[in-house]
N, C-alpha and C positions, 0 to 999 in steps of 0.2 A: 471650567465654566461652559465651554463649547460642547463638551461631552454630555452635559446635562440638557442643554438647549436643543440639540439635534433630535433626540427621540421625541421631545415634546412637539417639535415642528412636524415630524412625520405623523404623529398621532392626530394633530390638528388638521393636517392635510387630508388624512384618511376620513376623519369625521366630516370635513367640509364636502368631500366627494360623496359620501353617503347621504348627507342632507340634500345635496343637489340632485342626486338620483331620486330620492323620495319626493322632492319638489316637482321634478319632471313627471313622475307618475301621477301626482295629484293634479297637475295641469292637464295631462292627457285624460284622466278620469272626469275632470270638470268639462272638458271640451266634448267628450262623449255624452255626458249628461245633457249638455245644451243641445247637441245634435238630436238626441232622442226626444227632447221636448218639442223640437220643431218638425220632426218627421214621424209619419205613421209606421214606416218600416224602420224598426229600431236597429241600431248598430250594436251587435253583441260581442264584437272583438275590437281589435285595434286596426283601424283603417286610416292611416296617416294622410293618404292622398285625399280621402273624402273629407277629413277634418280641415286640411289646409285649403282645399278648393272651395269648401263651404264657408270659409272665413271663421271657423271655430278656433283655429290656430293660425298665427301668422306664418310660422315655419315649424318644422319638426324640431323638438327639443334636442339639444346636443348632449351626447353621453359624457358625463364627467370623467370617465376613465374607460379604458379598453375592457370590454366584456359587458358593460352596462347596456350596450345598444340592443341586445337581443331580448327585449321584454317579452314575456310570455303571459298568456291568459289561461287561468286554471279552469274556467267554465264560462257560461254565458254571463256577460257583464250586467245584463238586465235582471239577473236573479242573484245567484250566490258567487259569481265569478270575481276573481281578483287579478290585478296586474302584479306580476312578480319580476324582479330583476335576478338574473342568474348569479350576480355577485352579492347583492344586498338583501334579497328576499322581497316579500310583499310589503307594501307601504303600511298596511294596517297593523303590523306587528310593532310599530314604533309610535 
């Protein structure tokens, strides 16, 4: 019975980490969108210090697993850019 449960727990843990990573990316995208509505000089990438000091985020989101912390931006976020995690990929694919 335990041999059946352990793989299910691992899969559930992996899925939870993936969902947490996507949620973090959505929160960051929302904060950037709010920042851009308030400023004439738009934020085109991820500036966590600007988002936290401007009270768009209370704190930087915590990475759910090692490797998720290096979020990258594919292009200008005000046009076609996307935020992507090196482990889980872009949020729009899910």
